DSSP file (Angstrom, degrees, kcal/mol; ACC not computed):
  #  RESIDUE AA STRUCTURE BP1 BP2  ACC     N-H-->O    O-->H-N    N-H-->O    O-->H-N    TCO  KAPPA ALPHA  PHI   PSI    X-CA   Y-CA   Z-CA
    1    1 A M     >        0   0    0      0, 0.0     4,-2.2     0, 0.0     5,-0.2   0.000 360.0 360.0 360.0 -34.5 -112.2  -27.5   74.1
    2    2 A T  H  >  +     0   0    0      1,-0.2     4,-2.6     2,-0.2     5,-0.2   0.889 360.0  52.1 -65.8 -39.3 -115.4  -28.3   72.2
    3    3 A D  H  > S+     0   0    0      2,-0.2     4,-2.2     1,-0.2    -1,-0.2   0.894 110.0  48.9 -63.9 -40.0 -113.4  -29.1   69.0
    4    4 A Q  H  > S+     0   0    0      2,-0.2     4,-2.1     1,-0.2    -2,-0.2   0.917 112.1  48.4 -65.8 -43.2 -111.1  -31.5   70.9
    5    5 A A  H  X S+     0   0    0     -4,-2.2     4,-2.5     1,-0.2    -2,-0.2   0.913 110.9  51.1 -62.5 -43.0 -114.1  -33.2   72.5
    6    6 A L  H  X S+     0   0    0     -4,-2.6     4,-2.4     1,-0.2    -1,-0.2   0.899 109.0  51.1 -61.8 -41.6 -115.8  -33.5   69.1
    7    7 A A  H  X S+     0   0    0     -4,-2.2     4,-2.1     2,-0.2    -1,-0.2   0.904 111.7  46.8 -63.1 -42.2 -112.7  -35.0   67.6
    8    8 A V  H  X S+     0   0    0     -4,-2.1     4,-2.6     2,-0.2    -2,-0.2   0.905 112.2  50.3 -67.6 -41.6 -112.4  -37.6   70.4
    9    9 A I  H  X S+     0   0    0     -4,-2.5     4,-2.4     1,-0.2    -2,-0.2   0.918 112.4  46.8 -62.7 -43.6 -116.1  -38.5   70.1
   10   10 A E  H  X S+     0   0    0     -4,-2.4     4,-2.4     2,-0.2    -1,-0.2   0.873 111.6  51.4 -66.6 -36.7 -115.8  -38.9   66.3
   11   11 A K  H  X S+     0   0    0     -4,-2.1     4,-2.1     2,-0.2    -2,-0.2   0.918 111.9  46.6 -64.9 -44.2 -112.7  -41.0   66.7
   12   12 A A  H  X S+     0   0    0     -4,-2.6     4,-2.5     1,-0.2    -2,-0.2   0.906 112.2  50.8 -63.9 -42.3 -114.5  -43.3   69.2
   13   13 A N  H  X S+     0   0    0     -4,-2.4     4,-2.4     1,-0.2    -2,-0.2   0.918 109.9  49.5 -62.7 -44.2 -117.5  -43.6   67.0
   14   14 A A  H  X S+     0   0    0     -4,-2.4     4,-2.0     2,-0.2    -1,-0.2   0.903 112.1  48.3 -62.7 -42.0 -115.4  -44.5   64.0
   15   15 A L  H  X S+     0   0    0     -4,-2.1     4,-2.5     2,-0.2    -1,-0.2   0.917 112.3  48.0 -65.9 -43.3 -113.6  -47.2   65.9
   16   16 A L  H  X S+     0   0    0     -4,-2.5     4,-2.6     2,-0.2    -2,-0.2   0.867 110.1  52.3 -66.7 -35.6 -116.8  -48.7   67.4
   17   17 A E  H  X S+     0   0    0     -4,-2.4     4,-2.0     2,-0.2    -1,-0.2   0.889 109.4  50.2 -65.4 -38.0 -118.4  -48.7   63.9
   18   18 A E  H  X S+     0   0    0     -4,-2.0     4,-1.9     2,-0.2    -2,-0.2   0.932 111.9  47.4 -63.1 -45.7 -115.3  -50.6   62.6
   19   19 A E  H  X S+     0   0    0     -4,-2.5     4,-2.6     1,-0.2    -2,-0.2   0.905 109.5  54.3 -61.9 -41.4 -115.7  -53.1   65.5
   20   20 A N  H  X S+     0   0    0     -4,-2.6     4,-2.4     1,-0.2    -1,-0.2   0.887 106.3  51.2 -61.1 -39.4 -119.4  -53.4   64.8
   21   21 A S  H  X S+     0   0    0     -4,-2.0     4,-1.6     2,-0.2    -1,-0.2   0.900 111.0  48.3 -66.3 -38.6 -118.7  -54.3   61.1
   22   22 A F  H  X>S+     0   0    0     -4,-1.9     5,-2.6     2,-0.2     4,-1.0   0.895 110.9  51.3 -65.8 -39.4 -116.2  -57.0   62.2
   23   23 A L  H  <5S+     0   0    0     -4,-2.6     3,-0.4     1,-0.2    -2,-0.2   0.897 107.8  51.9 -65.0 -39.7 -118.7  -58.3   64.7
   24   24 A K  H  <5S+     0   0    0     -4,-2.4    -1,-0.2     1,-0.2    -2,-0.2   0.867 111.8  47.3 -62.9 -36.0 -121.4  -58.5   62.0
   25   25 A E  H  <5S-     0   0    0     -4,-1.6    -1,-0.2    -5,-0.2    -2,-0.2   0.660 112.3-122.0 -76.9 -16.6 -119.0  -60.5   59.8
   26   26 A G  T  <5 +     0   0    0     -4,-1.0     2,-1.6    -3,-0.4    -3,-0.2   0.727  59.2 152.3  78.5  22.8 -118.1  -62.8   62.8
   27   27 A N     >< +     0   0    0     -5,-2.6     4,-1.6     1,-0.2     3,-0.3  -0.607  11.5 168.4 -89.1  78.7 -114.4  -61.8   62.4
   28   28 A V  H  > S+     0   0    0     -2,-1.6     4,-2.6     1,-0.2     5,-0.2   0.883  71.5  56.6 -63.9 -41.8 -113.4  -62.3   66.1
   29   29 A P  H  > S+     0   0    0      0, 0.0     4,-2.0     0, 0.0    -1,-0.2   0.885 107.7  49.6 -59.1 -35.6 -109.6  -62.0   65.4
   30   30 A A  H  > S+     0   0    0     -3,-0.3     4,-1.0     2,-0.2    -2,-0.2   0.873 110.1  51.0 -69.2 -35.5 -110.1  -58.5   63.9
   31   31 A V  H >< S+     0   0    0     -4,-1.6     3,-0.6     1,-0.2     4,-0.4   0.918 110.8  48.5 -64.7 -43.6 -112.2  -57.5   66.9
   32   32 A I  H >< S+     0   0    0     -4,-2.6     3,-1.3     1,-0.2     4,-0.4   0.878 105.6  58.3 -64.6 -37.4 -109.5  -58.7   69.2
   33   33 A A  H 3< S+     0   0    0     -4,-2.0     4,-0.4     1,-0.3     3,-0.3   0.772 103.7  53.6 -64.2 -25.0 -106.9  -56.8   67.2
   34   34 A L  T <X S+     0   0    0     -4,-1.0     4,-2.8    -3,-0.6    -1,-0.3   0.568  82.4  95.1 -82.1  -9.6 -108.8  -53.6   67.8
   35   35 A L  H <> S+     0   0    0     -3,-1.3     4,-2.7    -4,-0.4     5,-0.2   0.876  82.8  46.3 -57.4 -47.1 -108.9  -54.0   71.6
   36   36 A K  H  > S+     0   0    0     -4,-0.4     4,-2.1    -3,-0.3    -1,-0.2   0.922 115.6  46.8 -63.5 -42.9 -105.8  -51.9   72.5
   37   37 A R  H  > S+     0   0    0     -4,-0.4     4,-2.6     2,-0.2     5,-0.2   0.894 112.2  51.5 -63.9 -38.9 -107.0  -49.0   70.2
   38   38 A K  H  X S+     0   0    0     -4,-2.8     4,-2.5     1,-0.2     5,-0.2   0.925 109.3  49.3 -64.6 -44.6 -110.4  -49.3   71.7
   39   39 A E  H  X S+     0   0    0     -4,-2.7     4,-1.9    -5,-0.2    -1,-0.2   0.908 112.7  48.7 -60.0 -41.9 -109.1  -49.1   75.2
   40   40 A A  H  X S+     0   0    0     -4,-2.1     4,-2.1     2,-0.2    -2,-0.2   0.927 113.2  45.0 -66.2 -45.6 -107.0  -46.0   74.3
   41   41 A V  H  X S+     0   0    0     -4,-2.6     4,-2.5     1,-0.2    -1,-0.2   0.867 112.8  51.2 -70.3 -34.2 -109.8  -44.1   72.6
   42   42 A L  H  X S+     0   0    0     -4,-2.5     4,-2.2    -5,-0.2    -1,-0.2   0.851 108.3  52.4 -70.2 -32.4 -112.3  -44.9   75.4
   43   43 A A  H  X S+     0   0    0     -4,-1.9     4,-1.3    -5,-0.2    -2,-0.2   0.902 110.6  48.1 -65.9 -40.4 -109.7  -43.7   77.9
   44   44 A Q  H  X S+     0   0    0     -4,-2.1     4,-0.6     1,-0.2     3,-0.4   0.931 111.8  49.7 -61.8 -45.3 -109.5  -40.4   75.9
   45   45 A L  H >< S+     0   0    0     -4,-2.5     3,-0.8     1,-0.2    -2,-0.2   0.880 108.0  53.7 -62.0 -38.3 -113.3  -40.2   75.8
   46   46 A N  H 3< S+     0   0    0     -4,-2.2    -1,-0.2     1,-0.2    -2,-0.2   0.798 108.5  49.8 -66.4 -29.0 -113.5  -40.8   79.5
   47   47 A S  H 3< S+     0   0    0     -4,-1.3     2,-0.3    -3,-0.4    -1,-0.2   0.513  85.1 111.1 -90.2  -4.1 -111.1  -37.9   80.1
   48   48 A V    <<  -     0   0    0     -3,-0.8     2,-0.4    -4,-0.6    -3,-0.0  -0.521  44.4-174.8 -74.2 132.8 -112.9  -35.4   77.9
   49   49 A T        -     0   0    0     -2,-0.3     2,-0.5   -48,-0.1   -44,-0.1  -0.991   7.4-159.5-125.8 139.1 -114.6  -32.5   79.7
   50   50 A V        -     0   0    0     -2,-0.4     2,-0.6   -45,-0.1    14,-0.0  -0.968   3.1-167.5-121.1 124.6 -116.8  -30.0   78.0
   51   51 A E        -     0   0    0     -2,-0.5     2,-0.5    12,-0.0   -49,-0.1  -0.950   7.0-167.2-111.2 122.8 -117.6  -26.6   79.4
   52   52 A C        -     0   0    0     -2,-0.6     2,-0.4    12,-0.1    12,-0.2  -0.922   5.8-177.9-111.5 132.1 -120.3  -24.7   77.8
   53   53 A R        -     0   0    0     10,-0.7     2,-0.2    -2,-0.5    -2,-0.0  -0.994  22.5-129.9-129.9 131.2 -120.9  -21.0   78.5
   54   54 A R        -     0   0    0     -2,-0.4     2,-0.5     1,-0.1     9,-0.1  -0.519  21.6-122.5 -76.7 143.3 -123.6  -18.9   77.1
   55   55 A V    >   -     0   0    0      3,-0.5     3,-1.1    -2,-0.2     6,-0.2  -0.759  15.2-139.9 -85.5 128.2 -122.7  -15.7   75.6
   56   56 A A  T 3  S+     0   0    0     -2,-0.5    -1,-0.1     1,-0.3    -2,-0.0   0.831 100.7  54.3 -59.7 -33.9 -124.6  -12.9   77.3
   57   57 A E  T 3  S+     0   0    0      1,-0.3    -1,-0.3     2,-0.1    -3,-0.0   0.751 115.5  38.4 -74.3 -22.3 -125.3  -11.1   74.1
   58   58 A E    X   +     0   0    0     -3,-1.1     3,-1.0     1,-0.1    -3,-0.5  -0.641  62.9 162.5-128.6  74.9 -126.9  -14.1   72.4
   59   59 A P  T 3  S+     0   0    0      0, 0.0    -1,-0.1     0, 0.0     4,-0.1   0.755  76.0  56.8 -67.8 -23.4 -129.0  -16.0   75.0
   60   60 A E  T 3  S+     0   0    0      2,-0.1     3,-0.1    -6,-0.0    -2,-0.0   0.679  87.3  93.8 -81.4 -15.5 -130.9  -18.0   72.3
   61   61 A K  S <  S-     0   0    0     -3,-1.0    -6,-0.2    -6,-0.2    -3,-0.1  -0.557  88.7-105.7 -77.1 137.1 -127.7  -19.4   70.8
   62   62 A P        -     0   0    0      0, 0.0    -7,-0.1     0, 0.0    -1,-0.1  -0.291  21.1-131.0 -61.2 148.5 -126.6  -22.9   72.1
   63   63 A C  S    S+     0   0    0    -11,-0.1   -10,-0.7    -9,-0.1     2,-0.2   0.753  89.0  43.1 -75.7 -23.1 -123.7  -22.7   74.5
   64   64 A C  S    S-     0   0    0    -12,-0.2   -12,-0.1     1,-0.1   -14,-0.0  -0.643 105.1 -76.0-112.3 173.4 -121.8  -25.5   72.7
   65   65 A S        -     0   0    0     -2,-0.2     3,-0.4     1,-0.1    -1,-0.1  -0.313  37.7-124.0 -64.9 154.4 -121.3  -26.2   69.1
   66   66 A E  S  > S+     0   0    0      1,-0.2     4,-0.9     2,-0.2    -1,-0.1   0.762 108.4  60.7 -71.8 -24.0 -124.3  -27.7   67.2
   67   67 A E  H  > S+     0   0    0      1,-0.2     4,-2.9     2,-0.2     5,-0.2   0.808  90.8  68.9 -72.9 -29.7 -122.2  -30.7   66.1
   68   68 A L  H  > S+     0   0    0     -3,-0.4     4,-2.5     1,-0.2     5,-0.2   0.925  99.5  44.5 -61.5 -50.0 -121.4  -31.8   69.7
   69   69 A P  H  > S+     0   0    0      0, 0.0     4,-2.3     0, 0.0    -1,-0.2   0.890 115.9  49.2 -62.7 -36.1 -125.0  -33.0   70.6
   70   70 A L  H  X S+     0   0    0     -4,-0.9     4,-2.4     2,-0.2    -2,-0.2   0.916 112.1  47.5 -67.1 -42.7 -125.4  -34.7   67.2
   71   71 A A  H  X S+     0   0    0     -4,-2.9     4,-2.4     2,-0.2    -1,-0.2   0.890 112.2  50.5 -64.9 -38.8 -122.0  -36.5   67.6
   72   72 A T  H  X S+     0   0    0     -4,-2.5     4,-2.4    -5,-0.2    -2,-0.2   0.912 110.7  48.5 -65.4 -42.9 -122.9  -37.5   71.1
   73   73 A E  H  X S+     0   0    0     -4,-2.3     4,-2.0     2,-0.2    -2,-0.2   0.914 111.9  49.4 -63.3 -43.0 -126.2  -38.9   70.0
   74   74 A K  H  X S+     0   0    0     -4,-2.4     4,-2.2     1,-0.2    -2,-0.2   0.909 110.9  50.2 -62.6 -42.5 -124.6  -40.8   67.1
   75   75 A L  H  X S+     0   0    0     -4,-2.4     4,-2.6     1,-0.2    -2,-0.2   0.908 108.1  52.9 -62.5 -42.7 -122.0  -42.2   69.5
   76   76 A N  H  X S+     0   0    0     -4,-2.4     4,-2.2     1,-0.2    -1,-0.2   0.893 110.0  48.1 -61.3 -39.6 -124.7  -43.4   71.9
   77   77 A L  H  X S+     0   0    0     -4,-2.0     4,-2.3     2,-0.2    -1,-0.2   0.898 111.8  49.7 -66.4 -40.5 -126.5  -45.2   69.1
   78   78 A T  H  X S+     0   0    0     -4,-2.2     4,-2.4     2,-0.2    -2,-0.2   0.887 110.1  51.0 -65.6 -38.8 -123.2  -46.8   68.0
   79   79 A I  H  X S+     0   0    0     -4,-2.6     4,-2.6     2,-0.2    -2,-0.2   0.915 109.5  50.1 -64.6 -43.2 -122.5  -47.9   71.6
   80   80 A E  H  X S+     0   0    0     -4,-2.2     4,-2.1     1,-0.2    -2,-0.2   0.923 112.6  47.1 -60.4 -44.1 -126.0  -49.5   71.9
   81   81 A N  H  X S+     0   0    0     -4,-2.3     4,-2.5     1,-0.2    -2,-0.2   0.898 111.0  52.4 -63.1 -40.9 -125.4  -51.4   68.6
   82   82 A N  H  X S+     0   0    0     -4,-2.4     4,-2.7     2,-0.2     5,-0.2   0.906 107.8  51.1 -62.0 -43.4 -122.0  -52.4   69.8
   83   83 A R  H  X S+     0   0    0     -4,-2.6     4,-2.3     1,-0.2    -1,-0.2   0.927 111.3  47.7 -60.3 -45.1 -123.4  -53.8   73.1
   84   84 A A  H  X S+     0   0    0     -4,-2.1     4,-2.3     2,-0.2    -2,-0.2   0.916 113.7  46.8 -63.2 -43.8 -126.0  -55.8   71.2
   85   85 A L  H  X S+     0   0    0     -4,-2.5     4,-2.4     2,-0.2    -2,-0.2   0.888 112.1  49.9 -67.4 -39.1 -123.4  -57.2   68.7
   86   86 A L  H  X S+     0   0    0     -4,-2.7     4,-2.3     2,-0.2    -1,-0.2   0.896 110.2  51.4 -64.7 -39.3 -121.0  -58.1   71.5
   87   87 A Q  H  X S+     0   0    0     -4,-2.3     4,-2.2    -5,-0.2    -2,-0.2   0.923 110.5  48.4 -62.4 -44.4 -123.8  -59.9   73.4
   88   88 A Q  H  X S+     0   0    0     -4,-2.3     4,-2.5     1,-0.2    -2,-0.2   0.905 110.8  51.1 -62.0 -41.8 -124.7  -61.9   70.2
   89   89 A A  H  X S+     0   0    0     -4,-2.4     4,-2.6     1,-0.2    -1,-0.2   0.897 110.0  49.5 -63.3 -40.4 -121.0  -62.8   69.7
   90   90 A M  H  X S+     0   0    0     -4,-2.3     4,-2.4     2,-0.2    -1,-0.2   0.897 111.0  49.3 -66.3 -39.4 -120.7  -64.0   73.3
   91   91 A I  H  X S+     0   0    0     -4,-2.2     4,-2.3     2,-0.2    -2,-0.2   0.914 111.9  48.9 -64.7 -42.3 -123.9  -66.1   73.0
   92   92 A A  H  X S+     0   0    0     -4,-2.5     4,-2.4     2,-0.2    -2,-0.2   0.923 111.8  48.6 -63.3 -44.3 -122.5  -67.6   69.7
   93   93 A Q  H  X S+     0   0    0     -4,-2.6     4,-2.4     1,-0.2    -2,-0.2   0.905 111.1  50.4 -62.4 -41.1 -119.1  -68.4   71.4
   94   94 A K  H  X S+     0   0    0     -4,-2.4     4,-2.3     1,-0.2    -1,-0.2   0.904 110.1  50.3 -62.9 -41.4 -120.9  -70.0   74.3
   95   95 A H  H  X S+     0   0    0     -4,-2.3     4,-2.3     2,-0.2    -2,-0.2   0.904 109.9  50.3 -64.4 -41.7 -123.0  -72.1   72.0
   96   96 A I  H  X S+     0   0    0     -4,-2.4     4,-2.4     2,-0.2    -2,-0.2   0.920 110.5  49.3 -62.8 -43.9 -119.9  -73.2   70.1
   97   97 A V  H  X S+     0   0    0     -4,-2.4     4,-2.7     1,-0.2     5,-0.2   0.899 110.4  51.2 -62.7 -40.4 -118.1  -74.2   73.3
   98   98 A Q  H  X S+     0   0    0     -4,-2.3     4,-2.2     2,-0.2    -1,-0.2   0.904 110.1  49.4 -63.7 -40.9 -121.2  -76.2   74.4
   99   99 A L  H  X S+     0   0    0     -4,-2.3     4,-1.2     2,-0.2    -2,-0.2   0.917 113.1  47.0 -63.2 -43.0 -121.3  -78.0   71.1
  100  100 A L  H  X S+     0   0    0     -4,-2.4     4,-0.6     1,-0.2     3,-0.2   0.920 114.6  45.0 -66.3 -43.5 -117.6  -78.9   71.4
  101  101 A T  H >< S+     0   0    0     -4,-2.7     3,-0.6     1,-0.2    -1,-0.2   0.829 109.1  56.8 -72.4 -29.2 -117.8  -80.0   75.0
  102  102 A A  H 3< S+     0   0    0     -4,-2.2    -1,-0.2     1,-0.2    -2,-0.2   0.799 101.8  57.5 -69.0 -27.3 -121.0  -82.0   74.3
  103  103 A S  H 3< S+     0   0    0     -4,-1.2    -1,-0.2    -3,-0.2    -2,-0.2   0.666  88.0  93.7 -78.8 -15.1 -119.1  -84.0   71.6
  104  104 A L  S << S-     0   0    0     -3,-0.6    -3,-0.0    -4,-0.6     0, 0.0  -0.502  86.1-110.5 -74.4 145.3 -116.5  -85.1   74.1
  105  105 A S        -     0   0    0     -2,-0.2    -1,-0.1     1,-0.1    -2,-0.1  -0.516  38.1-102.0 -75.5 144.8 -117.0  -88.5   75.7
  106  106 A P    >   -     0   0    0      0, 0.0     3,-1.9     0, 0.0    -1,-0.1  -0.270  33.0-108.9 -62.7 154.1 -117.9  -88.4   79.4
  107  107 A P  G >  S+     0   0    0      0, 0.0     3,-0.5     0, 0.0    -2,-0.1   0.778 116.5  60.4 -58.0 -28.8 -115.0  -89.3   81.7
  108  108 A G  G 3  S+     0   0    0      1,-0.2     2,-0.1     2,-0.0    -3,-0.0   0.629  92.3  68.7 -74.3 -13.5 -116.6  -92.6   82.7
  109  109 A N  G <   +     0   0    0     -3,-1.9    -1,-0.2     2,-0.0     2,-0.2  -0.194  68.1 156.5 -98.7  41.0 -116.5  -93.8   79.0
  110  110 A K    <   -     0   0    0     -3,-0.5     2,-0.2    -2,-0.1    -2,-0.0  -0.481  29.4-148.1 -70.4 132.5 -112.8  -94.2   78.8
  111  111 A T        -     0   0    0     -2,-0.2    -1,-0.1     2,-0.1    -2,-0.0  -0.499  16.2-127.8 -95.8 169.9 -111.7  -96.6   76.1
  112  112 A N        +     0   0    0     -2,-0.2     8,-2.5    10,-0.0     2,-0.4   0.099  68.0 120.3-104.5  21.2 -108.7  -98.8   76.1
  113  113 A Y  B     -A  119   0A   0      6,-0.2     6,-0.2     1,-0.1    -2,-0.1  -0.705  54.4-139.7 -87.9 138.0 -107.4  -97.7   72.8
  114  114 A G    >   -     0   0    0      4,-3.2     3,-1.2    -2,-0.4    -1,-0.1  -0.184  32.7 -89.6 -85.6-177.5 -103.9  -96.1   72.6
  115  115 A K  T 3  S+     0   0    0      1,-0.3    -1,-0.1     2,-0.1    -2,-0.0   0.815 126.9  48.4 -64.4 -32.3 -102.7  -93.1   70.6
  116  116 A N  T 3  S-     0   0    0      2,-0.1    -1,-0.3     1,-0.0    -3,-0.0   0.391 123.1-100.8 -92.7   4.9 -101.8  -95.3   67.7
  117  117 A G  S <  S+     0   0    0     -3,-1.2     2,-0.1     1,-0.3    -2,-0.1   0.387  76.9 136.2  96.8  -3.0 -105.0  -97.2   67.6
  118  118 A S        -     0   0    0     -5,-0.1    -4,-3.2     1,-0.1     2,-0.5  -0.452  51.8-125.5 -78.2 152.9 -103.9 -100.4   69.4
  119  119 A Y  B     -A  113   0A   0     -6,-0.2     2,-0.4    -2,-0.1    -6,-0.2  -0.831  22.9-167.5-100.5 132.7 -106.1 -101.9   72.1
  120  120 A S        -     0   0    0     -8,-2.5     3,-0.1    -2,-0.5     0, 0.0  -0.941  28.0-108.5-118.8 143.9 -104.6 -102.6   75.5
  121  121 A T        -     0   0    0     -2,-0.4     2,-0.1     1,-0.1     0, 0.0  -0.383  43.4 -98.4 -68.6 144.3 -106.3 -104.7   78.1
  122  122 A P        -     0   0    0      0, 0.0     2,-0.5     0, 0.0    -1,-0.1  -0.384  35.9-143.6 -64.2 136.7 -107.7 -102.8   81.0
  123  123 A R        -     0   0    0     -2,-0.1     2,-0.6    -3,-0.1    -3,-0.0  -0.842   5.6-142.7-100.5 135.3 -105.4 -102.8   84.0
  124  124 A S        -     0   0    0     -2,-0.5     2,-0.6     2,-0.0     0, 0.0  -0.839  13.2-153.8 -97.0 133.7 -106.9 -102.9   87.4
  125  125 A T        -     0   0    0     -2,-0.6     2,-0.4     0, 0.0    -2,-0.0  -0.898   3.6-155.0-108.2 131.5 -105.2 -100.9   90.0
  126  126 A T        -     0   0    0     -2,-0.6     2,-0.3     2,-0.0    -2,-0.0  -0.846  10.8-138.2-104.5 142.3 -105.4 -101.9   93.5
  127  127 A G        -     0   0    0     -2,-0.4     2,-0.5     2,-0.0     0, 0.0  -0.680   8.3-137.0 -96.1 151.3 -105.0  -99.4   96.2
  128  128 A N        -     0   0    0     -2,-0.3     2,-0.5     2,-0.0    -2,-0.0  -0.918  13.4-148.4-107.7 131.6 -103.0  -99.9   99.4
  129  129 A A        -     0   0    0     -2,-0.5     2,-0.4     2,-0.0    -2,-0.0  -0.849  12.7-165.0-100.7 134.1 -104.5  -98.7  102.6
  130  130 A Y        -     0   0    0     -2,-0.5     2,-0.5     2,-0.0    -2,-0.0  -0.922   5.9-154.9-118.6 142.8 -102.2  -97.6  105.3
  131  131 A R        -     0   0    0     -2,-0.4     2,-0.6     2,-0.0    -2,-0.0  -0.968   5.5-165.8-119.1 130.0 -103.0  -97.0  108.9
  132  132 A K        -     0   0    0     -2,-0.5     2,-0.6     2,-0.0    -2,-0.0  -0.951   4.3-159.9-117.3 117.9 -101.0  -94.7  110.9
  133  133 A N              0   0    0     -2,-0.6    -2,-0.0     1,-0.1     0, 0.0  -0.843 360.0 360.0 -97.0 127.0 -101.4  -94.8  114.7
  134  134 A I              0   0    0     -2,-0.6    -1,-0.1     0, 0.0    -2,-0.0   0.376 360.0 360.0-113.9 360.0 -100.3  -91.8  116.5
């Protein structure tokens, strides 16, 4: 069971490191392309259970493999880095959206130019008020 857990942890770590490299490059489409694989490997990671039992004859020996705690620590560092990079990417995306929306003219500044560049005189629309007596 420990070998299986170690394999899943290493697989998750490799995928997150790949995502982190794409995030550092600003390659959002590549990050999005990893999403299904990321969901699958994180589901595997979530289902992993590790049972460690000490051997009575060797009480000083760790109950799990020595690689497991190291792999877990490495994965935790990669996850922290991933969170920071995802946060930076979200802030950058938000800033880009703000720049794009700020460049749009406010709704009150509607011009009378058509799609082909011709100018049309403003039309005034009058509303009709109806009264309904019940």
